[in-house]
Steps between C-alpha positions, in 0.01 A plus 500: 500500500438637850616446859342305784613642834496397865439804719573505875288769669721492811803609293316672299668369189491247220713213629504288183368509146484271199461581133185359342596448137248463220559122476377438857248647745475650852404165649827336395702809599332498843609140555861600420476807723369295793805278466738785584303677772542437874139407575531363855262699719389722210145563387468509121218683326423478129228573251266236360739416217742343749261281698599178324550203731871471413563865595325445834695178550828684432415755768410230753811295418708815563337517846299809412129577509272657240195725508280622216163668491257268327295572192129522567250459218499626144469871580877533539486582870738342745363299785590420858801314626500172310840434351394375158820300503509130576809321616534135399508250785852420609 
């Protein structure tokens, strides 16, 4: 078990957190966390684990935006500015 947190750099503080229990994963906890956050006008960043289409869709439906550095190649380096996250057509 561990925590998944939403950090607001303007505060600077953790504004919400969810417990990730051993019977679930961060992806499902992130979906729950997005449901309680005020996303309107916010920019959400996340690591590659949270770039599932339904996470991106949850951000967009909450009137937020997302940014993530893209993965580039097999060397483990990060690449330019591609999001790596695709939002389903609405």
